[in-house]
Backbone and ligand atoms as CSV (ligand in chain L), in Angstrom:
chain,resi,resn,atom,element,x,y,z
A,1,UNK,N,N,10.225,-3.221,-28.913
A,1,UNK,CA,C,9.030,-4.058,-28.808
A,1,UNK,C,C,8.561,-4.425,-30.203
A,2,UNK,N,N,8.354,-5.695,-30.433
A,2,UNK,CA,C,7.890,-6.132,-31.743
A,2,UNK,C,C,6.372,-6.096,-31.767
A,3,UNK,N,N,5.835,-5.523,-32.844
A,3,UNK,CA,C,4.386,-5.477,-32.992
A,3,UNK,C,C,3.968,-6.659,-33.848
A,4,UNK,N,N,3.226,-7.552,-33.234
A,4,UNK,CA,C,2.755,-8.721,-33.979
A,4,UNK,C,C,1.628,-8.277,-34.910
A,5,UNK,N,N,1.805,-8.584,-36.218
A,5,UNK,CA,C,0.775,-8.227,-37.184
A,5,UNK,C,C,-0.393,-9.216,-37.056
A,6,UNK,N,N,-1.564,-8.668,-37.014
A,6,UNK,CA,C,-2.735,-9.525,-36.868
A,6,UNK,C,C,-2.916,-10.389,-38.111
A,7,UNK,N,N,-3.118,-11.670,-37.872
A,7,UNK,CA,C,-3.353,-12.597,-38.983
A,7,UNK,C,C,-4.849,-12.882,-39.085
A,8,UNK,N,N,-5.320,-12.903,-40.357
A,8,UNK,CA,C,-6.740,-13.197,-40.598
A,8,UNK,C,C,-6.830,-14.508,-41.353
A,9,UNK,N,N,-7.995,-15.118,-41.239
A,9,UNK,CA,C,-8.192,-16.402,-41.925
A,9,UNK,C,C,-9.121,-16.210,-43.118
A,10,UNK,N,N,-8.567,-16.503,-44.278
A,10,UNK,CA,C,-9.340,-16.372,-45.513
A,10,UNK,C,C,-9.801,-17.769,-45.914
A,11,UNK,N,N,-11.106,-17.948,-45.982
A,11,UNK,CA,C,-11.647,-19.282,-46.275
A,11,UNK,C,C,-11.848,-19.485,-47.767
A,12,UNK,N,N,-11.569,-20.700,-48.171
A,12,UNK,CA,C,-11.789,-21.073,-49.574
A,12,UNK,C,C,-13.014,-21.990,-49.632
A,13,UNK,N,N,-13.612,-22.116,-50.776
A,13,UNK,CA,C,-14.791,-22.977,-50.920
A,13,UNK,C,C,-14.448,-24.448,-50.660
A,14,UNK,N,N,-13.129,-24.783,-50.761
A,14,UNK,CA,C,-12.706,-26.158,-50.496
A,14,UNK,C,C,-12.633,-26.465,-49.009
A,15,UNK,N,N,-12.787,-25.459,-48.180
A,15,UNK,CA,C,-12.764,-25.670,-46.725
A,15,UNK,C,C,-11.444,-25.281,-46.083
A,16,UNK,N,N,-10.381,-25.108,-46.875
A,16,UNK,CA,C,-9.094,-24.714,-46.305
A,16,UNK,C,C,-9.144,-23.249,-45.889
A,17,UNK,N,N,-8.315,-22.911,-44.927
A,17,UNK,CA,C,-8.205,-21.508,-44.509
A,17,UNK,C,C,-6.771,-21.061,-44.707
A,18,UNK,N,N,-6.621,-19.918,-45.335
A,18,UNK,CA,C,-5.286,-19.388,-45.590
A,18,UNK,C,C,-5.046,-18.168,-44.700
A,19,UNK,N,N,-3.858,-18.165,-44.103
A,19,UNK,CA,C,-3.502,-17.033,-43.230
A,19,UNK,C,C,-3.088,-15.846,-44.087
A,20,UNK,N,N,-3.690,-14.700,-43.822
A,20,UNK,CA,C,-3.284,-13.474,-44.522
A,20,UNK,C,C,-3.105,-12.367,-43.494
A,21,UNK,N,N,-2.345,-11.358,-43.863
A,21,UNK,CA,C,-2.277,-10.176,-42.991
A,21,UNK,C,C,-2.433,-8.913,-43.823
A,22,UNK,N,N,-2.362,-7.766,-43.170
A,22,UNK,CA,C,-2.700,-6.505,-43.833
A,22,UNK,C,C,-1.796,-6.182,-45.018
A,23,UNK,N,N,-0.558,-6.753,-45.026
A,23,UNK,CA,C,0.335,-6.461,-46.155
A,23,UNK,C,C,-0.160,-7.128,-47.438
A,24,UNK,N,N,-1.081,-8.099,-47.291
A,24,UNK,CA,C,-1.572,-8.811,-48.468
A,24,UNK,C,C,-2.936,-8.304,-48.932
A,25,UNK,N,N,-3.424,-7.225,-48.288
A,25,UNK,CA,C,-4.753,-6.695,-48.629
A,25,UNK,C,C,-4.826,-6.360,-50.123
A,26,UNK,N,N,-5.901,-6.794,-50.751
A,26,UNK,CA,C,-6.135,-6.486,-52.161
A,26,UNK,C,C,-5.455,-7.436,-53.133
A,27,UNK,N,N,-4.594,-8.325,-52.624
A,27,UNK,CA,C,-3.885,-9.254,-53.506
A,27,UNK,C,C,-4.765,-10.455,-53.831
A,28,UNK,N,N,-4.344,-11.191,-54.806
A,28,UNK,CA,C,-5.020,-12.445,-55.126
A,28,UNK,C,C,-4.048,-13.583,-54.850
A,29,UNK,N,N,-4.480,-14.507,-54.013
A,29,UNK,CA,C,-3.643,-15.651,-53.654
A,29,UNK,C,C,-4.217,-16.897,-54.304
A,30,UNK,N,N,-3.405,-17.927,-54.327
A,30,UNK,CA,C,-3.894,-19.195,-54.852
A,30,UNK,C,C,-3.960,-20.198,-53.708
A,31,UNK,N,N,-5.106,-20.767,-53.533
A,31,UNK,CA,C,-5.286,-21.777,-52.483
A,31,UNK,C,C,-4.572,-23.048,-52.934
A,32,UNK,N,N,-4.336,-23.931,-51.972
A,32,UNK,CA,C,-3.655,-25.173,-52.321
A,32,UNK,C,C,-4.509,-26.047,-53.249
A,33,UNK,N,N,-5.812,-25.780,-53.249
A,33,UNK,CA,C,-6.687,-26.524,-54.160
A,33,UNK,C,C,-6.619,-25.952,-55.574
A,34,UNK,N,N,-5.977,-24.815,-55.727
A,34,UNK,CA,C,-5.838,-24.212,-57.037
A,34,UNK,C,C,-6.749,-23.031,-57.266
A,35,UNK,N,N,-7.744,-22.870,-56.389
A,35,UNK,CA,C,-8.697,-21.770,-56.574
A,35,UNK,C,C,-8.033,-20.427,-56.262
A,36,UNK,N,N,-8.513,-19.408,-56.934
A,36,UNK,CA,C,-7.993,-18.057,-56.688
A,36,UNK,C,C,-8.733,-17.456,-55.489
A,37,UNK,N,N,-7.940,-16.845,-54.617
A,37,UNK,CA,C,-8.529,-16.228,-53.416
A,37,UNK,C,C,-8.251,-14.739,-53.448
A,38,UNK,N,N,-9.321,-13.957,-53.404
A,38,UNK,CA,C,-9.125,-12.506,-53.345
A,38,UNK,C,C,-9.039,-12.070,-51.893
A,39,UNK,N,N,-7.881,-11.506,-51.533
A,39,UNK,CA,C,-7.739,-10.972,-50.167
A,39,UNK,C,C,-8.484,-9.644,-50.124
A,40,UNK,N,N,-9.368,-9.461,-49.134
A,40,UNK,CA,C,-10.130,-8.201,-49.078
A,40,UNK,C,C,-9.215,-7.003,-48.893
A,41,UNK,N,N,-9.783,-5.841,-49.175
A,41,UNK,CA,C,-9.029,-4.600,-48.947
A,41,UNK,C,C,-8.847,-4.404,-47.447
A,42,UNK,N,N,-7.968,-3.483,-47.104
A,42,UNK,CA,C,-7.643,-3.206,-45.686
A,42,UNK,C,C,-8.898,-3.039,-44.841
A,43,UNK,N,N,-9.871,-2.282,-45.389
A,43,UNK,CA,C,-11.072,-1.976,-44.607
A,43,UNK,C,C,-11.907,-3.239,-44.372
A,44,UNK,N,N,-11.981,-4.089,-45.403
A,44,UNK,CA,C,-12.828,-5.277,-45.286
A,44,UNK,C,C,-12.118,-6.436,-44.591
A,45,UNK,N,N,-10.805,-6.312,-44.465
A,45,UNK,CA,C,-10.019,-7.362,-43.824
A,45,UNK,C,C,-10.511,-7.622,-42.386
A,46,UNK,N,N,-10.962,-6.528,-41.765
A,46,UNK,CA,C,-11.432,-6.606,-40.373
A,46,UNK,C,C,-12.624,-7.554,-40.224
A,47,UNK,N,N,-13.342,-7.771,-41.327
A,47,UNK,CA,C,-14.536,-8.624,-41.264
A,47,UNK,C,C,-14.170,-10.109,-41.166
A,48,UNK,N,N,-12.940,-10.439,-41.556
A,48,UNK,CA,C,-12.519,-11.846,-41.546
A,48,UNK,C,C,-12.252,-12.317,-40.122
A,49,UNK,N,N,-12.432,-13.623,-39.894
A,49,UNK,CA,C,-12.061,-14.151,-38.574
A,49,UNK,C,C,-10.559,-14.020,-38.376
A,50,UNK,N,N,-10.186,-13.742,-37.148
A,50,UNK,CA,C,-8.756,-13.581,-36.850
A,50,UNK,C,C,-8.149,-14.889,-36.392
A,51,UNK,N,N,-6.895,-15.006,-36.713
A,51,UNK,CA,C,-6.143,-16.167,-36.221
A,51,UNK,C,C,-5.778,-15.882,-34.767
A,52,UNK,N,N,-6.181,-16.799,-33.897
A,52,UNK,CA,C,-5.870,-16.621,-32.472
A,52,UNK,C,C,-4.367,-16.726,-32.260
A,53,UNK,N,N,-3.854,-15.758,-31.525
A,53,UNK,CA,C,-2.447,-15.816,-31.140
A,53,UNK,C,C,-2.255,-16.975,-30.166
A,54,UNK,N,N,-1.169,-17.704,-30.245
A,54,UNK,CA,C,-0.936,-18.738,-29.233
A,54,UNK,C,C,-0.858,-18.064,-27.851
A,55,UNK,N,N,-1.509,-18.656,-26.825
A,55,UNK,CA,C,-1.577,-18.012,-25.509
A,55,UNK,C,C,-0.211,-17.648,-24.936
A,56,UNK,N,N,0.795,-18.503,-25.156
A,56,UNK,CA,C,2.106,-18.232,-24.570
A,56,UNK,C,C,2.704,-16.953,-25.161
A,57,UNK,N,N,2.502,-16.816,-26.474
A,57,UNK,CA,C,3.021,-15.623,-27.160
A,57,UNK,C,C,2.328,-14.361,-26.652
A,58,UNK,N,N,0.981,-14.492,-26.426
A,58,UNK,CA,C,0.222,-13.340,-25.949
A,58,UNK,C,C,0.678,-12.972,-24.538
A,59,UNK,N,N,0.855,-14.002,-23.687
A,59,UNK,CA,C,1.280,-13.744,-22.312
A,59,UNK,C,C,2.637,-13.057,-22.289
A,60,UNK,N,N,3.521,-13.508,-23.181
A,60,UNK,CA,C,4.857,-12.921,-23.242
A,60,UNK,C,C,4.768,-11.444,-23.627
A,61,UNK,N,N,3.856,-11.149,-24.568
A,61,UNK,CA,C,3.705,-9.765,-25.007
A,61,UNK,C,C,3.170,-8.891,-23.868
A,62,UNK,N,N,2.235,-9.452,-23.073
A,62,UNK,CA,C,1.647,-8.670,-21.987
A,62,UNK,C,C,2.603,-8.472,-20.824
A,63,UNK,N,N,3.539,-9.422,-20.650
A,63,UNK,CA,C,4.419,-9.305,-19.491
A,63,UNK,C,C,5.669,-8.490,-19.788
A,64,UNK,N,N,5.804,-8.039,-21.023
A,64,UNK,CA,C,6.988,-7.235,-21.332
A,64,UNK,C,C,6.930,-5.905,-20.586
A,65,UNK,N,N,8.092,-5.315,-20.391
A,65,UNK,CA,C,8.203,-4.073,-19.637
A,65,UNK,C,C,7.566,-2.935,-20.417
A,66,UNK,N,N,6.743,-2.166,-19.778
A,66,UNK,CA,C,6.094,-1.020,-20.416
A,66,UNK,C,C,5.699,0.000,-19.382
A,67,UNK,N,N,4.987,1.056,-19.791
A,67,UNK,CA,C,4.572,2.107,-18.857
A,67,UNK,C,C,3.736,1.541,-17.703
A,68,UNK,N,N,2.937,0.533,-18.019
A,68,UNK,CA,C,2.070,-0.053,-16.994
A,68,UNK,C,C,2.909,-0.700,-15.886
A,69,UNK,N,N,3.924,-1.448,-16.325
A,69,UNK,CA,C,4.792,-2.117,-15.346
A,69,UNK,C,C,5.616,-1.084,-14.571
A,70,UNK,N,N,6.051,-0.038,-15.291
A,70,UNK,CA,C,6.843,1.006,-14.633
A,70,UNK,C,C,6.011,1.713,-13.571
A,71,UNK,N,N,4.756,2.007,-13.912
A,71,UNK,CA,C,3.877,2.695,-12.970
A,71,UNK,C,C,3.566,1.809,-11.766
A,72,UNK,N,N,3.387,0.514,-12.033
A,72,UNK,CA,C,3.145,-0.422,-10.931
A,72,UNK,C,C,4.340,-0.425,-9.982
A,73,UNK,N,N,5.535,-0.425,-10.560
A,73,UNK,CA,C,6.748,-0.421,-9.728
A,73,UNK,C,C,6.819,0.848,-8.887
A,74,UNK,N,N,6.496,1.993,-9.519
A,74,UNK,CA,C,6.507,3.262,-8.782
A,74,UNK,C,C,5.521,3.197,-7.613
A,75,UNK,N,N,4.319,2.691,-7.901
A,75,UNK,CA,C,3.301,2.576,-6.852
A,75,UNK,C,C,3.754,1.668,-5.732
A,76,UNK,N,N,4.391,0.551,-6.089
A,76,UNK,CA,C,4.881,-0.393,-5.079
A,76,UNK,C,C,5.969,0.242,-4.227
A,77,UNK,N,N,6.867,0.991,-4.882
A,77,UNK,CA,C,7.950,1.649,-4.139
A,77,UNK,C,C,7.393,2.686,-3.171
A,78,UNK,N,N,6.428,3.482,-3.676
A,78,UNK,CA,C,5.851,4.550,-2.834
A,78,UNK,C,C,5.125,3.943,-1.637
A,79,UNK,N,N,4.271,2.932,-1.882
A,79,UNK,CA,C,3.522,2.376,-0.758
A,79,UNK,C,C,4.430,1.558,0.156
A,80,UNK,N,N,5.458,0.939,-0.420
A,80,UNK,CA,C,6.417,0.211,0.410
A,80,UNK,C,C,7.178,1.159,1.323
A,81,UNK,N,N,7.582,2.300,0.777
A,81,UNK,CA,C,8.274,3.302,1.584
A,81,UNK,C,C,7.349,3.814,2.686
A,82,UNK,N,N,6.081,4.023,2.315
A,82,UNK,CA,C,5.092,4.495,3.290
A,82,UNK,C,C,4.953,3.498,4.442
A,83,UNK,N,N,4.951,2.207,4.129
A,83,UNK,CA,C,4.843,1.172,5.169
A,83,UNK,C,C,6.060,1.204,6.093
A,84,UNK,N,N,7.241,1.290,5.482
A,84,UNK,CA,C,8.471,1.315,6.286
A,84,UNK,C,C,8.512,2.549,7.176
A,85,UNK,N,N,8.165,3.672,6.595
A,85,UNK,CA,C,8.176,4.926,7.337
A,85,UNK,C,C,7.154,4.863,8.470
A,86,UNK,N,N,5.964,4.292,8.150
A,86,UNK,CA,C,4.937,4.138,9.174
A,86,UNK,C,C,5.435,3.278,10.319
A,87,UNK,N,N,6.135,2.213,10.001
A,87,UNK,CA,C,6.672,1.329,11.038
A,87,UNK,C,C,7.694,2.081,11.882
A,88,UNK,N,N,8.516,2.895,11.207
A,88,UNK,CA,C,9.514,3.690,11.930
A,88,UNK,C,C,8.829,4.685,12.875
A,89,UNK,N,N,7.796,5.379,12.340
A,89,UNK,CA,C,7.080,6.370,13.161
A,89,UNK,C,C,6.431,5.699,14.364
A,90,UNK,N,N,5.868,4.505,14.130
A,90,UNK,CA,C,5.213,3.776,15.207
A,90,UNK,C,C,6.226,3.384,16.276
A,91,UNK,N,N,7.367,2.884,15.801
A,91,UNK,CA,C,8.367,2.362,16.740
A,91,UNK,C,C,9.034,3.475,17.545
A,92,UNK,N,N,9.099,4.689,16.966
A,92,UNK,CA,C,9.852,5.747,17.641
A,92,UNK,C,C,8.957,6.749,18.363
A,93,UNK,N,N,7.642,6.500,18.388
A,93,UNK,CA,C,6.772,7.391,19.145
A,93,UNK,C,C,6.730,6.917,20.599
A,94,UNK,N,N,7.159,7.781,21.546
A,94,UNK,CA,C,7.199,7.338,22.948
A,94,UNK,C,C,5.801,7.238,23.544
A,95,UNK,N,N,5.686,6.478,24.611
A,95,UNK,CA,C,4.414,6.392,25.328
A,95,UNK,C,C,4.229,7.656,26.159
A,96,UNK,N,N,2.983,7.949,26.471
A,96,UNK,CA,C,2.691,9.116,27.291
A,96,UNK,C,C,3.317,8.920,28.675
A,97,UNK,N,N,3.978,9.987,29.199
A,97,UNK,CA,C,4.591,9.854,30.524
A,97,UNK,C,C,3.533,9.503,31.571
A,98,UNK,N,N,3.912,8.688,32.528
A,98,UNK,CA,C,2.973,8.280,33.577
A,98,UNK,C,C,3.000,9.310,34.703
A,99,UNK,N,N,1.815,9.737,35.078
A,99,UNK,CA,C,1.712,10.730,36.166
A,99,UNK,C,C,2.109,10.048,37.489
A,100,UNK,N,N,3.021,10.698,38.221
A,100,UNK,CA,C,3.403,10.094,39.499
A,100,UNK,C,C,2.209,10.077,40.463
A,101,UNK,N,N,2.087,8.991,41.216
A,101,UNK,CA,C,0.950,8.855,42.131
A,101,UNK,C,C,1.410,9.126,43.560
A,102,UNK,N,N,0.667,10.001,44.246
A,102,UNK,CA,C,1.029,10.347,45.616
A,102,UNK,C,C,-0.102,10.066,46.591
A,103,UNK,N,N,-1.227,9.641,46.045
A,103,UNK,CA,C,-2.381,9.441,46.928
A,103,UNK,C,C,-2.053,8.355,47.955
A,104,UNK,N,N,-2.453,8.607,49.163
A,104,UNK,CA,C,-2.168,7.650,50.239
A,104,UNK,C,C,-3.238,6.565,50.241
A,105,UNK,N,N,-2.758,5.346,50.274
A,105,UNK,CA,C,-3.685,4.233,50.356
A,105,UNK,C,C,-4.048,4.059,51.839
A,106,UNK,N,N,-5.224,4.490,52.177
A,106,UNK,CA,C,-5.603,4.563,53.594
A,106,UNK,C,C,-5.688,3.203,54.258
A,107,UNK,N,N,-6.177,2.216,53.492
A,107,UNK,CA,C,-6.308,0.901,54.107
A,107,UNK,C,C,-4.934,0.300,54.403
A,108,UNK,N,N,-4.027,0.498,53.445
A,108,UNK,CA,C,-2.679,-0.025,53.646
A,108,UNK,C,C,-2.011,0.658,54.843
A,109,UNK,N,N,-2.267,1.975,54.947
A,109,UNK,CA,C,-1.707,2.743,56.050
A,109,UNK,C,C,-2.224,2.206,57.391
A,110,UNK,N,N,-3.536,1.902,57.410
A,110,UNK,CA,C,-4.166,1.374,58.622
A,110,UNK,C,C,-3.506,0.058,59.038
A,111,UNK,N,N,-3.321,-0.826,58.035
A,111,UNK,CA,C,-2.719,-2.135,58.334
A,111,UNK,C,C,-1.294,-1.974,58.837
A,112,UNK,N,N,-0.579,-0.992,58.222
A,112,UNK,CA,C,0.796,-0.757,58.658
A,112,UNK,C,C,0.830,-0.242,60.090
A,113,UNK,N,N,-0.081,0.679,60.377
A,113,UNK,CA,C,-0.099,1.293,61.700
A,113,UNK,C,C,-0.380,0.260,62.788
A,114,UNK,N,N,-1.189,-0.755,62.442
A,114,UNK,CA,C,-1.500,-1.792,63.416
A,114,UNK,C,C,-0.252,-2.555,63.840
A,115,UNK,N,N,0.713,-2.636,62.924
A,115,UNK,CA,C,1.913,-3.415,63.222
A,115,UNK,C,C,3.098,-2.539,63.642
A,116,UNK,N,N,2.852,-1.230,63.763
A,116,UNK,CA,C,3.964,-0.317,64.072
A,116,UNK,C,C,4.239,-0.255,65.586
A,117,UNK,N,N,5.488,0.040,65.855
A,117,UNK,CA,C,5.837,0.302,67.258
A,117,UNK,C,C,5.344,1.701,67.604
A,118,UNK,N,N,5.371,2.030,68.838
A,118,UNK,CA,C,4.895,3.341,69.278
A,118,UNK,C,C,5.714,4.464,68.649
A,119,UNK,N,N,7.018,4.273,68.589
A,119,UNK,CA,C,7.902,5.276,67.988
A,119,UNK,C,C,7.595,5.494,66.512
A,120,UNK,N,N,7.379,4.390,65.805
A,120,UNK,CA,C,7.078,4.496,64.369
A,120,UNK,C,C,5.749,5.222,64.167
A,121,UNK,N,N,4.761,4.907,64.997
A,121,UNK,CA,C,3.456,5.555,64.875
A,121,UNK,C,C,3.579,7.051,65.118
A,122,UNK,N,N,4.406,7.402,66.099
A,122,UNK,CA,C,4.600,8.819,66.410
A,122,UNK,C,C,5.287,9.544,65.256
A,123,UNK,N,N,6.289,8.903,64.662
A,123,UNK,CA,C,7.000,9.507,63.525
A,123,UNK,C,C,6.042,9.728,62.357
A,124,UNK,N,N,5.208,8.748,62.108
A,124,UNK,CA,C,4.234,8.868,61.022
A,124,UNK,C,C,3.247,9.991,61.313
A,125,UNK,N,N,2.849,10.055,62.581
A,125,UNK,CA,C,1.860,11.066,62.963
A,125,UNK,C,C,2.405,12.465,62.748
A,126,UNK,N,N,3.656,12.694,63.132
A,126,UNK,CA,C,4.243,14.023,62.936
A,126,UNK,C,C,4.357,14.346,61.452
A,127,UNK,N,N,4.641,13.313,60.666
A,127,UNK,CA,C,4.761,13.526,59.217
A,127,UNK,C,C,3.406,13.898,58.623
A,128,UNK,N,N,2.361,13.173,58.995
A,128,UNK,CA,C,1.018,13.427,58.474
A,128,UNK,C,C,0.488,14.771,58.959
A,129,UNK,N,N,0.972,15.206,60.135
A,129,UNK,CA,C,0.514,16.478,60.681
A,129,UNK,C,C,0.910,17.640,59.779
A,130,UNK,N,N,1.983,17.450,59.011
A,130,UNK,CA,C,2.437,18.514,58.083
A,130,UNK,C,C,1.500,18.629,56.880
A,131,UNK,N,N,0.647,17.687,56.700
A,131,UNK,CA,C,-0.263,17.679,55.557
A,131,UNK,C,C,-0.557,16.243,55.197
A,132,UNK,N,N,-1.821,15.957,54.910
A,132,UNK,CA,C,-2.186,14.557,54.686
A,132,UNK,C,C,-1.601,14.040,53.379
A,133,UNK,N,N,-1.565,14.893,52.362
A,133,UNK,CA,C,-1.128,14.427,51.045
A,133,UNK,C,C,-0.066,15.370,50.495
A,134,UNK,N,N,1.094,15.376,51.125
A,134,UNK,CA,C,2.107,16.311,50.642
A,134,UNK,C,C,2.601,15.900,49.252
A,135,UNK,N,N,2.598,16.858,48.298
A,135,UNK,CA,C,3.011,16.515,46.938
A,135,UNK,C,C,4.486,16.830,46.765
A,136,UNK,N,N,5.256,15.830,46.442
A,136,UNK,CA,C,6.674,16.115,46.165
A,136,UNK,C,C,6.762,17.032,44.950
A,137,UNK,N,N,7.154,18.264,45.192
A,137,UNK,CA,C,7.082,19.288,44.150
A,137,UNK,C,C,7.970,18.969,42.947
A,138,UNK,N,N,9.172,18.493,43.227
A,138,UNK,CA,C,10.121,18.225,42.144
A,138,UNK,C,C,9.600,17.198,41.161
A,139,UNK,N,N,8.995,16.130,41.685
A,139,UNK,CA,C,8.502,15.067,40.818
A,139,UNK,C,C,7.387,15.567,39.913
A,140,UNK,N,N,6.504,16.420,40.489
A,140,UNK,CA,C,5.393,16.975,39.701
A,140,UNK,C,C,5.926,17.885,38.598
A,141,UNK,N,N,6.926,18.720,38.957
A,141,UNK,CA,C,7.525,19.621,37.971
A,141,UNK,C,C,8.159,18.822,36.827
A,142,UNK,N,N,8.876,17.767,37.194
A,142,UNK,CA,C,9.531,16.939,36.178
A,142,UNK,C,C,8.489,16.276,35.281
A,143,UNK,N,N,7.406,15.838,35.897
A,143,UNK,CA,C,6.326,15.207,35.127
A,143,UNK,C,C,5.716,16.201,34.150
A,144,UNK,N,N,5.486,17.433,34.626
A,144,UNK,CA,C,4.892,18.461,33.763
A,144,UNK,C,C,5.808,18.776,32.584
A,145,UNK,N,N,7.115,18.848,32.857
A,145,UNK,CA,C,8.079,19.131,31.792
A,145,UNK,C,C,8.092,17.992,30.758
A,146,UNK,N,N,8.075,16.752,31.257
A,146,UNK,CA,C,8.044,15.589,30.348
A,146,UNK,C,C,6.782,15.614,29.500
A,147,UNK,N,N,5.665,15.955,30.153
A,147,UNK,CA,C,4.372,15.990,29.469
A,147,UNK,C,C,4.364,17.058,28.372
A,148,UNK,N,N,4.985,18.208,28.673
A,148,UNK,CA,C,5.017,19.314,27.710
A,148,UNK,C,C,5.812,18.906,26.460
A,149,UNK,N,N,6.996,18.341,26.663
A,149,UNK,CA,C,7.798,17.952,25.492
A,149,UNK,C,C,7.143,16.765,24.777
A,150,UNK,N,N,6.449,15.925,25.543
A,150,UNK,CA,C,5.737,14.814,24.913
A,150,UNK,C,C,4.654,15.356,23.976
A,151,UNK,N,N,3.900,16.346,24.441
A,151,UNK,CA,C,2.822,16.901,23.620
A,151,UNK,C,C,3.371,17.605,22.383
A,152,UNK,N,N,4.498,18.301,22.560
A,152,UNK,CA,C,5.111,18.969,21.400
A,152,UNK,C,C,5.546,17.922,20.368
A,153,UNK,N,N,6.125,16.840,20.868
A,153,UNK,CA,C,6.596,15.773,19.978
A,153,UNK,C,C,5.421,15.135,19.234
A,154,UNK,N,N,4.364,14.821,19.987
A,154,UNK,CA,C,3.203,14.153,19.384
A,154,UNK,C,C,2.528,15.058,18.343
A,155,UNK,N,N,2.533,16.366,18.640
A,155,UNK,CA,C,1.926,17.311,17.709
A,155,UNK,C,C,2.648,17.286,16.355
A,156,UNK,N,N,3.992,17.268,16.424
A,156,UNK,CA,C,4.792,17.182,15.183
A,156,UNK,C,C,4.586,15.826,14.512
A,157,UNK,N,N,4.621,14.797,15.336
A,157,UNK,CA,C,4.493,13.426,14.841
A,157,UNK,C,C,3.193,13.218,14.064
A,158,UNK,N,N,2.136,13.867,14.560
A,158,UNK,CA,C,0.826,13.743,13.934
A,158,UNK,C,C,0.881,14.190,12.469
A,159,UNK,N,N,1.617,15.284,12.207
A,159,UNK,CA,C,1.754,15.772,10.828
A,159,UNK,C,C,2.484,14.748,9.959
A,160,UNK,N,N,3.550,14.147,10.532
A,160,UNK,CA,C,4.310,13.161,9.763
A,160,UNK,C,C,3.468,11.919,9.489
A,161,UNK,N,N,2.683,11.512,10.471
A,161,UNK,CA,C,1.823,10.335,10.292
A,161,UNK,C,C,0.795,10.614,9.195
A,162,UNK,N,N,0.215,11.836,9.225
A,162,UNK,CA,C,-0.752,12.207,8.191
A,162,UNK,C,C,-0.091,12.168,6.813
A,163,UNK,N,N,1.134,12.703,6.720
A,163,UNK,CA,C,1.861,12.696,5.449
A,163,UNK,C,C,2.132,11.267,4.986
A,164,UNK,N,N,2.461,10.404,5.945
A,164,UNK,CA,C,2.753,9.009,5.612
A,164,UNK,C,C,1.512,8.291,5.096
A,165,UNK,N,N,0.358,8.566,5.730
A,165,UNK,CA,C,-0.897,7.941,5.289
A,165,UNK,C,C,-1.230,8.399,3.871
A,166,UNK,N,N,-1.066,9.720,3.613
A,166,UNK,CA,C,-1.332,10.256,2.266
A,166,UNK,C,C,-0.437,9.557,1.244
A,167,UNK,N,N,0.832,9.391,1.606
A,167,UNK,CA,C,1.794,8.741,0.709
A,167,UNK,C,C,1.361,7.304,0.395
A,168,UNK,N,N,0.920,6.600,1.422
A,168,UNK,CA,C,0.454,5.222,1.235
A,168,UNK,C,C,-0.745,5.148,0.307
A,169,UNK,N,N,-1.680,6.094,0.488
A,169,UNK,CA,C,-2.882,6.115,-0.355
A,169,UNK,C,C,-2.488,6.418,-1.798
A,170,UNK,N,N,-1.563,7.372,-1.981
A,170,UNK,CA,C,-1.098,7.719,-3.331
A,170,UNK,C,C,-0.471,6.485,-4.002
A,171,UNK,N,N,0.367,5.767,-3.243
A,171,UNK,CA,C,1.000,4.561,-3.786
A,171,UNK,C,C,-0.012,3.543,-4.244
A,172,UNK,N,N,-1.025,3.293,-3.395
A,172,UNK,CA,C,-2.060,2.317,-3.743
A,172,UNK,C,C,-2.861,2.797,-4.951
A,173,UNK,N,N,-3.105,4.109,-5.009
A,173,UNK,CA,C,-3.858,4.674,-6.126
A,173,UNK,C,C,-3.094,4.475,-7.439
A,174,UNK,N,N,-1.778,4.722,-7.386
A,174,UNK,CA,C,-0.941,4.549,-8.589
A,174,UNK,C,C,-0.983,3.087,-9.050
A,175,UNK,N,N,-0.890,2.163,-8.090
A,175,UNK,CA,C,-0.955,0.741,-8.438
A,175,UNK,C,C,-2.307,0.419,-9.078
A,176,UNK,N,N,-3.377,0.971,-8.484
A,176,UNK,CA,C,-4.726,0.709,-9.004
A,176,UNK,C,C,-4.870,1.254,-10.422
A,177,UNK,N,N,-4.319,2.445,-10.670
A,177,UNK,CA,C,-4.393,3.037,-12.017
A,177,UNK,C,C,-3.665,2.135,-13.013
A,178,UNK,N,N,-2.434,1.705,-12.633
A,178,UNK,CA,C,-1.647,0.861,-13.529
A,178,UNK,C,C,-2.373,-0.456,-13.800
A,179,UNK,N,N,-3.027,-0.965,-12.770
A,179,UNK,CA,C,-3.616,-2.290,-12.874
A,179,UNK,C,C,-4.944,-2.278,-13.615
A,180,UNK,N,N,-5.768,-1.264,-13.357
A,180,UNK,CA,C,-7.122,-1.294,-13.921
A,180,UNK,C,C,-7.332,-0.308,-15.058
A,181,UNK,N,N,-6.817,0.912,-14.909
A,181,UNK,CA,C,-7.063,1.923,-15.945
A,181,UNK,C,C,-6.162,1.698,-17.168
A,182,UNK,N,N,-4.973,1.087,-16.944
A,182,UNK,CA,C,-4.042,0.891,-18.059
A,182,UNK,C,C,-4.040,-0.553,-18.539
A,183,UNK,N,N,-5.113,-1.263,-18.266
A,183,UNK,CA,C,-5.236,-2.654,-18.692
A,183,UNK,C,C,-5.011,-2.730,-20.215
A,184,UNK,N,N,-4.129,-3.627,-20.678
A,184,UNK,CA,C,-3.884,-3.673,-22.126
A,184,UNK,C,C,-5.145,-4.101,-22.863
A,185,UNK,N,N,-5.302,-3.489,-24.042
A,185,UNK,CA,C,-6.504,-3.767,-24.830
A,185,UNK,C,C,-6.562,-5.236,-25.213
A,186,UNK,N,N,-7.707,-5.801,-25.098
A,186,UNK,CA,C,-7.897,-7.190,-25.487
A,186,UNK,C,C,-7.705,-7.304,-27.010
A,187,UNK,N,N,-7.052,-8.364,-27.476
A,187,UNK,CA,C,-6.814,-8.474,-28.924
A,187,UNK,C,C,-8.099,-8.695,-29.720
A,188,UNK,N,N,-9.240,-8.909,-29.080
A,188,UNK,CA,C,-10.482,-9.143,-29.813
A,188,UNK,C,C,-11.282,-7.863,-29.965
L,1,ZN,ZN,ZN,-9.210,-23.997,-51.753
């Protein structure tokens, strides 16, 4: 990285301004008008007006690769990974198993019975006589097992989601530090 030496403007009584830098501190220069110009010492040089750097040159200096840019990249990578991981976690988390429904819809049953033959009504009656709401045991057991593994999965998943959120916040924080706390010093 090249360090641009700050240029100062030394004014002459003739109105011309001569560019000087710190290597010329304490020297005596000759203005184009012929007058002798004493360049101030290093300490007093700061009092002189500075020559403005051309904006393009300054922009080029600020955009060069440095710790700030490296940290920004790290922050972007971390938060980008967090986003991808979050999307993966979202996409691979199953929905809660649906509880099987066994409740008898009485109105529907009534309408069906109205259109049933005598034999069908009798068959239904014998079935209902065994119990109004018989629960198919196997289906309930399977549902409970699915629910149990679902809860175990979600419990683990919750930890990963929390870790992913923390990672995302860390990434954004790193970017914020690079962007605001490591702002390059203004040349003025
Ligand atoms: Zn002069």
